[in-house]
C-alpha positions as CSV (number, residue, x, y, z in Angstrom):
1,M,0.0,0.0,0.0
2,E,1.4,3.4,-1.1
3,K,2.0,5.8,1.8
4,K,0.4,9.2,1.4
5,R,2.9,12.1,1.3
6,F,2.4,15.4,3.1
7,H,1.6,17.9,0.4
8,Y,3.3,21.3,0.4
9,A,-0.1,23.0,-0.1
10,W,-0.7,22.6,3.6
11,V,2.6,24.5,4.3
12,V,1.3,27.4,2.1
13,C,-2.1,27.2,4.0
14,G,-0.3,27.3,7.4
15,S,1.9,30.2,6.4
16,L,-1.1,32.2,5.2
17,M,-3.0,31.4,8.4
18,F,-0.1,33.1,10.4
19,L,0.0,36.0,8.0
20,L,-3.7,36.6,8.3
21,F,-3.5,36.3,12.1
22,C,-1.2,39.3,11.9
23,N,-2.7,41.2,9.0
24,M,-6.4,40.8,9.7
25,G,-6.3,39.8,13.3
26,M,-3.8,42.2,14.9
27,S,-4.6,45.2,12.7
28,N,-8.4,44.8,12.7
29,A,-10.2,42.1,14.7
30,A,-8.2,42.6,18.0
31,F,-7.0,46.1,17.5
32,P,-9.9,47.7,19.5
33,S,-8.4,46.1,22.6
34,H,-5.8,48.8,22.4
35,F,-8.3,51.7,22.7
36,P,-8.6,51.9,26.5
37,F,-4.8,52.1,26.7
38,M,-4.6,54.6,23.9
39,R,-7.0,56.8,25.8
40,Q,-4.9,56.6,28.9
41,S,-1.4,56.8,27.3
42,Y,-2.0,59.0,24.3
43,G,-4.9,61.1,25.6
44,L,-7.3,60.1,22.8
45,T,-11.0,60.5,23.2
46,N,-13.6,57.8,22.6
47,A,-14.6,59.5,19.3
48,Q,-11.0,59.6,18.2
49,C,-10.5,55.9,18.8
50,S,-13.7,55.2,16.9
51,T,-12.4,57.4,14.1
52,L,-9.2,55.3,13.8
53,S,-11.3,52.2,13.0
54,M,-13.4,54.2,10.5
55,V,-10.4,55.6,8.7
56,R,-8.8,52.2,8.5
57,N,-12.0,50.6,7.2
58,F,-12.5,53.4,4.6
59,T,-8.9,53.1,3.4
60,S,-9.4,49.4,3.1
61,L,-12.5,49.9,1.1
62,V,-10.8,52.3,-1.4
63,C,-7.8,50.0,-1.8
64,M,-10.0,47.0,-2.4
65,L,-11.1,48.6,-5.6
66,F,-7.6,48.1,-6.9
67,V,-6.5,44.9,-5.2
68,D,-6.8,42.8,-8.4
69,R,-4.6,45.2,-10.3
70,Y,-2.2,45.4,-7.4
71,L,-1.9,41.6,-7.3
72,K,-1.4,41.5,-11.1
73,L,1.3,44.1,-10.8
74,F,3.3,42.6,-8.0
75,H,2.1,38.9,-8.2
76,I,0.4,37.3,-5.2
77,K,3.3,36.3,-3.0
78,K,5.2,39.6,-3.3
79,G,1.9,41.5,-3.0
80,I,1.1,39.8,0.3
81,L,4.6,40.4,1.7
82,I,4.6,44.1,0.7
83,A,1.2,44.5,2.4
84,N,2.6,42.7,5.5
85,A,5.4,45.2,5.6
86,L,2.9,48.0,5.5
87,V,1.2,46.6,8.6
88,V,4.6,46.4,10.4
89,V,5.2,50.0,9.6
90,S,1.8,51.0,10.9
91,F,2.4,49.3,14.3
92,V,5.8,51.0,14.6
93,I,4.2,54.4,13.9
94,Y,1.5,53.6,16.5
95,G,4.4,52.9,19.0
96,L,6.1,56.2,18.1
97,A,2.9,58.2,17.8
98,P,3.1,61.6,19.6
99,D,-0.4,62.7,18.7
100,Y,-3.7,61.9,17.1
101,A,-2.7,62.9,13.6
102,T,0.1,60.4,13.6
103,C,-2.3,57.7,14.7
104,L,-4.5,58.6,11.8
105,A,-1.6,58.1,9.4
106,A,-0.9,54.7,10.9
107,A,-4.5,53.8,10.5
108,V,-4.3,54.7,6.7
109,I,-1.2,52.5,6.3
110,S,-2.8,49.7,8.3
111,G,-5.9,49.8,6.2
112,T,-3.8,49.7,3.0
113,G,-1.9,46.6,4.2
114,Y,-5.1,44.9,5.4
115,S,-6.8,45.3,2.0
116,F,-3.8,44.3,-0.2
117,G,-2.7,41.4,1.9
118,G,-6.0,40.1,3.2
119,L,-8.3,37.2,2.4
120,I,-8.7,38.1,-1.3
121,A,-4.9,37.6,-1.9
122,A,-4.8,34.6,0.4
123,S,-7.7,32.8,-1.3
124,A,-6.3,33.5,-4.8
125,L,-3.1,31.8,-3.8
126,L,-4.9,28.9,-2.2
127,N,-6.9,28.4,-5.4
128,R,-3.7,27.7,-7.2
129,W,-2.6,25.1,-4.6
130,F,-5.9,23.3,-4.0
131,K,-7.9,21.7,-6.7
132,T,-10.2,20.2,-4.1
133,G,-10.7,21.2,-0.5
134,R,-10.4,24.9,-1.3
135,R,-13.2,25.9,1.1
136,F,-11.7,24.0,4.0
137,A,-8.3,25.5,3.2
138,I,-9.8,29.0,3.2
139,G,-11.7,28.3,6.4
140,L,-8.6,27.0,8.1
141,C,-6.5,29.9,6.9
142,S,-9.0,32.6,8.0
143,A,-9.4,30.9,11.4
144,G,-6.2,32.9,12.3
145,T,-8.3,36.1,12.6
146,G,-10.7,34.4,15.1
147,M,-7.7,33.1,17.1
148,A,-6.4,36.7,17.3
149,S,-9.7,37.9,18.8
150,V,-9.4,35.3,21.5
151,I,-5.6,35.5,22.3
152,L,-4.7,39.1,21.7
153,P,-7.0,41.2,24.0
154,P,-5.8,39.6,27.3
155,L,-2.2,39.5,25.9
156,N,-2.3,43.1,24.9
157,A,-3.5,44.1,28.4
158,A,-0.8,42.0,30.1
159,L,2.0,43.4,27.9
160,T,0.9,47.0,28.3
161,G,0.6,46.6,32.0
162,L,4.0,44.9,32.3
163,F,5.8,47.3,29.9
164,S,4.0,50.1,28.2
165,L,1.7,50.7,25.2
166,P,4.5,51.7,22.8
167,V,6.5,48.6,23.8
168,N,3.5,46.5,23.2
169,F,3.1,48.0,19.7
170,F,6.8,47.3,18.9
171,I,6.4,43.7,20.1
172,E,3.4,43.2,17.8
173,A,5.4,44.8,14.9
174,A,8.2,42.3,15.5
175,I,5.7,39.4,15.4
176,I,4.2,40.6,12.1
177,A,7.7,41.0,10.7
178,F,8.5,37.5,11.7
179,A,5.4,36.3,9.9
180,G,6.7,38.1,6.8
181,I,10.0,36.4,7.0
182,L,8.3,33.0,7.2
183,G,6.3,34.0,4.2
184,V,9.4,34.8,2.2
185,L,10.8,31.4,3.1
186,L,7.7,29.2,2.8
187,L,5.2,30.7,0.4
188,R,5.4,29.7,-3.3
189,E,3.7,31.7,-6.0
190,D,2.6,28.7,-8.1
191,P,2.9,24.9,-7.7
192,E,4.1,24.4,-11.2
193,R,6.9,26.9,-10.9
194,A,8.0,25.2,-7.7
195,G,8.1,21.8,-9.5
196,M,5.0,20.5,-7.8
197,M,1.4,19.8,-8.6
198,P,-1.7,21.3,-6.9
199,L,-3.4,19.2,-4.2
200,D,-6.0,17.3,-6.2
201,H,-7.5,15.1,-3.5
202,V,-8.7,15.9,0.0
203,A,-10.5,13.0,1.6
204,G,-14.2,13.4,1.2
205,A,-14.1,16.7,-0.7
206,K,-16.1,17.2,-3.8
207,E,-14.3,18.0,-7.0
208,E,-14.3,21.8,-7.6
209,E,-16.5,22.9,-10.5
210,T,-14.9,25.0,-13.2
211,Y,-17.2,27.2,-15.3
212,A,-17.0,27.1,-19.0
213,A,-18.0,30.1,-21.1
214,G,-21.6,28.8,-21.5
215,T,-24.5,30.2,-23.5
216,G,-25.5,33.8,-23.4
217,R,-28.5,32.9,-21.2
218,E,-26.2,31.0,-18.8
219,Q,-23.8,33.9,-18.7
220,N,-26.6,36.3,-17.9
221,A,-27.8,34.1,-15.1
222,R,-24.3,33.9,-13.7
223,R,-23.9,37.7,-13.9
224,S,-27.2,38.2,-12.0
225,A,-26.1,35.7,-9.4
226,I,-22.9,37.7,-8.9
227,V,-24.9,40.9,-8.5
228,L,-27.1,39.2,-5.9
229,A,-24.0,37.9,-4.1
230,C,-22.6,41.4,-3.9
231,I,-25.8,42.9,-2.5
232,A,-26.2,40.0,0.0
233,C,-22.6,40.5,1.3
234,G,-23.2,44.2,1.5
235,M,-26.2,43.6,3.7
236,M,-24.3,41.1,5.7
237,G,-21.4,43.5,6.4
238,F,-23.9,46.1,7.5
239,A,-25.6,43.7,9.9
240,I,-22.4,42.2,11.3
241,Y,-20.5,45.4,11.9
242,G,-23.6,46.9,13.4
243,S,-24.2,44.1,15.9
244,Y,-21.0,42.4,17.1
245,P,-18.9,45.6,17.9
246,A,-21.8,46.8,20.1
247,L,-22.3,43.4,21.9
248,E,-20.1,44.2,25.0
249,L,-21.7,47.6,25.4
250,H,-25.2,46.0,25.1
251,L,-24.4,43.4,27.8
252,V,-23.0,46.0,30.2
253,S,-26.1,48.2,29.6
254,Q,-28.3,45.2,30.6
255,G,-26.5,44.8,33.9
256,F,-23.6,42.5,33.1
257,E,-20.2,43.2,34.8
258,V,-17.5,44.4,32.4
259,V,-15.3,41.3,33.1
260,R,-18.2,39.0,32.5
261,A,-19.2,40.7,29.3
262,A,-15.6,40.5,28.1
263,S,-15.5,36.8,28.8
264,Y,-18.6,36.4,26.6
265,I,-16.7,38.2,23.8
266,S,-13.8,35.7,24.2
267,V,-16.3,32.8,23.9
268,F,-17.7,34.4,20.7
269,G,-14.1,34.6,19.3
270,L,-13.4,31.0,20.1
271,M,-16.6,29.8,18.5
272,L,-15.8,32.0,15.5
273,T,-12.5,30.2,15.0
274,I,-14.1,26.8,15.2
275,G,-16.9,27.9,12.9
276,K,-14.6,28.9,10.1
277,I,-12.8,25.5,10.1
278,V,-16.1,23.5,10.3
279,Y,-17.7,25.7,7.6
280,G,-15.0,24.9,5.1
281,Y,-14.9,21.2,6.0
282,I,-18.7,20.8,5.5
283,A,-18.9,23.0,2.4
284,D,-16.2,20.9,0.7
285,R,-18.1,17.7,1.4
286,F,-21.8,18.6,1.1
287,G,-21.7,21.9,-0.8
288,A,-21.9,25.5,0.4
289,L,-25.6,26.1,0.4
290,R,-26.7,24.1,3.5
291,I,-23.9,25.2,5.8
292,T,-24.3,28.8,4.7
293,V,-28.0,28.7,5.5
294,F,-27.2,27.1,8.9
295,C,-24.6,29.7,9.8
296,Y,-27.0,32.6,8.7
297,T,-29.7,31.1,10.9
298,L,-27.3,30.9,13.9
299,N,-26.3,34.5,13.2
300,F,-29.7,36.2,13.3
301,T,-31.0,33.8,16.0
302,G,-28.0,34.9,18.2
303,M,-28.8,38.5,17.6
304,L,-32.4,38.0,18.7
305,L,-31.4,36.0,21.8
306,V,-29.1,38.7,23.2
307,C,-32.1,40.9,23.3
308,L,-33.1,38.8,26.3
309,A,-30.0,39.8,28.3
310,G,-32.0,41.7,30.9
311,T,-34.4,38.9,31.7
312,A,-34.2,36.5,34.7
313,Y,-32.2,33.9,32.8
314,G,-30.4,36.4,30.6
315,G,-26.9,35.2,31.6
316,V,-27.6,31.6,30.4
317,I,-29.5,32.7,27.3
318,C,-26.7,35.1,26.3
319,L,-24.0,32.5,26.8
320,F,-25.9,30.2,24.5
321,A,-26.4,33.1,22.1
322,V,-22.7,33.9,21.8
323,F,-21.9,30.2,21.3
324,I,-24.2,29.9,18.3
325,W,-23.7,33.4,17.0
326,G,-19.9,33.1,17.2
327,F,-20.0,29.9,15.2
328,G,-22.5,31.3,12.6
329,N,-20.4,34.4,12.3
330,A,-17.9,32.3,10.4
331,I,-19.6,33.5,7.2
332,S,-18.4,37.1,7.9
333,T,-15.0,35.9,6.5
334,V,-15.4,32.7,4.5
335,L,-18.6,33.4,2.6
336,Q,-17.1,36.0,0.3
337,P,-14.4,33.8,-1.2
338,T,-16.8,30.8,-1.2
339,L,-19.3,32.7,-3.3
340,A,-16.5,33.9,-5.6
341,G,-15.4,30.2,-6.0
342,E,-19.0,29.1,-6.7
343,L,-19.7,31.8,-9.3
344,A,-16.4,32.7,-11.0
345,T,-14.2,31.0,-13.5
346,D,-10.6,30.5,-12.4
347,A,-9.5,33.4,-14.6
348,E,-11.9,35.9,-13.1
349,Y,-11.8,34.7,-9.5
350,T,-9.7,37.6,-8.1
351,R,-11.9,40.2,-9.8
352,I,-15.2,38.7,-8.6
353,A,-13.8,38.1,-5.1
354,K,-12.7,41.7,-5.0
355,N,-16.2,43.0,-6.0
356,I,-17.9,40.9,-3.4
357,Q,-15.5,41.9,-0.7
358,V,-15.9,45.6,-1.7
359,F,-19.6,45.4,-1.1
360,Y,-19.1,43.7,2.2
361,T,-16.7,46.3,3.3
362,A,-18.9,49.1,2.0
363,G,-21.7,47.7,4.2
364,S,-19.5,47.6,7.2
365,V,-18.6,51.3,6.7
366,A,-22.2,52.3,5.9
367,I,-23.5,51.2,9.3
368,G,-21.4,53.9,10.9
369,P,-22.9,55.2,14.2
370,L,-26.4,53.9,13.5
371,P,-26.6,51.3,16.3
372,G,-25.3,53.9,18.9
373,W,-27.8,56.5,17.6
374,I,-30.7,53.9,17.9
375,A,-29.5,53.1,21.5
376,D,-29.4,56.7,22.4
377,T,-32.8,57.3,21.0
378,F,-34.6,54.3,22.5
379,G,-32.4,53.8,25.5
380,S,-31.3,50.3,24.4
381,Y,-29.5,48.4,21.7
382,I,-32.5,45.9,21.5
383,P,-34.3,47.7,18.6
384,S,-31.0,47.8,16.7
385,Y,-30.5,44.0,17.1
386,I,-34.0,43.3,15.9
387,L,-33.5,45.4,12.8
388,L,-30.0,43.9,12.1
389,A,-31.4,40.4,12.5
390,F,-34.0,41.1,9.9
391,I,-31.4,42.5,7.5
392,M,-29.3,39.3,8.1
393,F,-32.3,37.2,7.2
394,C,-32.8,39.2,4.0
395,S,-29.1,38.7,3.2
396,M,-29.6,34.9,3.6
397,C,-32.5,34.9,1.2
398,L,-30.4,36.8,-1.5
399,T,-27.4,34.5,-0.9
400,C,-29.6,31.4,-1.5
401,L,-31.1,32.9,-4.6
402,S,-27.5,33.8,-5.9
403,L,-26.3,30.2,-5.3
404,H,-29.4,28.8,-7.0
405,R,-29.0,31.0,-10.1
406,G,-25.3,30.4,-10.3
407,K,-25.7,26.6,-10.8
């Protein structure tokens, strides 16, 4: 019996997982954990801290419009490593920042690196290395961002308390630089150039479908499916960025202690990490539609359940809610490349993935201060969560229609 050899595609996947832990996790998912210390050490206000996130997200949105051209110009490996270097520079600037204006400059650089070296570039590289099992590889790779949201907040607090906020930023910059060095050593642009073949068999995974040109009618159906996918992801970005960032504030406003509320956020991040891996595994074996609907359902159900935080059994209900919502929130990262893989040809994958991601990011920017305004108006985040759960349900319906038309 022939012994199965370890395929280098998994080395590429592991390297990208570490890079995304740094690029998407440190610079985005876990970065708000720095804000309390930036208020104390740098004298920033709450509004200024929020503006840093807004500037980073807006910069990321603008840069995503050009990510396909960027990757074509520099090629995928070099493009990812240049973006990683930009994130390193941004953290060094945060450590040296004497004022708010310098922090804004760092946010712009961070948003640029996040966009050019994020999941679009990673999934494009994984598509070259995996003929089957692509969704699982993307889910495993993107799990790094969920791990960051669990590991980094308490680690940042410990390092800042032990040393100082600037030293913490420098340590993070060194970790991101180390990830870049590993990327230089381990990433390969293309399996054929490296004298290897793509991984063409993952146990239990379905063979990936490759679209042919098709008839005019089929092409029109596929174009409409892509448009629906873009709109659905825009609505999803709107709902997710309006609900999750406000969760800790909502729980505290309903009588939870700050430490207890923070522990619920950690549970959310842990389930998010697990959800991304499980989503890819199931999507590869049974198709994307069922697991996508399941995760959507967990998402808007979790949003509705946290509305019961102030009831007699609110603690237990909310713990269950963050378990299922965190798992379902896997679609916030893995759905966009999955839809692109379902609807695009190999040649147009990067462009379609970019368009879908742009709509998702636009939705995340568009939500702005709306949840806070609703909470100020009605005295609670509950109306906001009900509205966003409905928007998430509508996004699910459009996603299902998109996958159906794209067949």
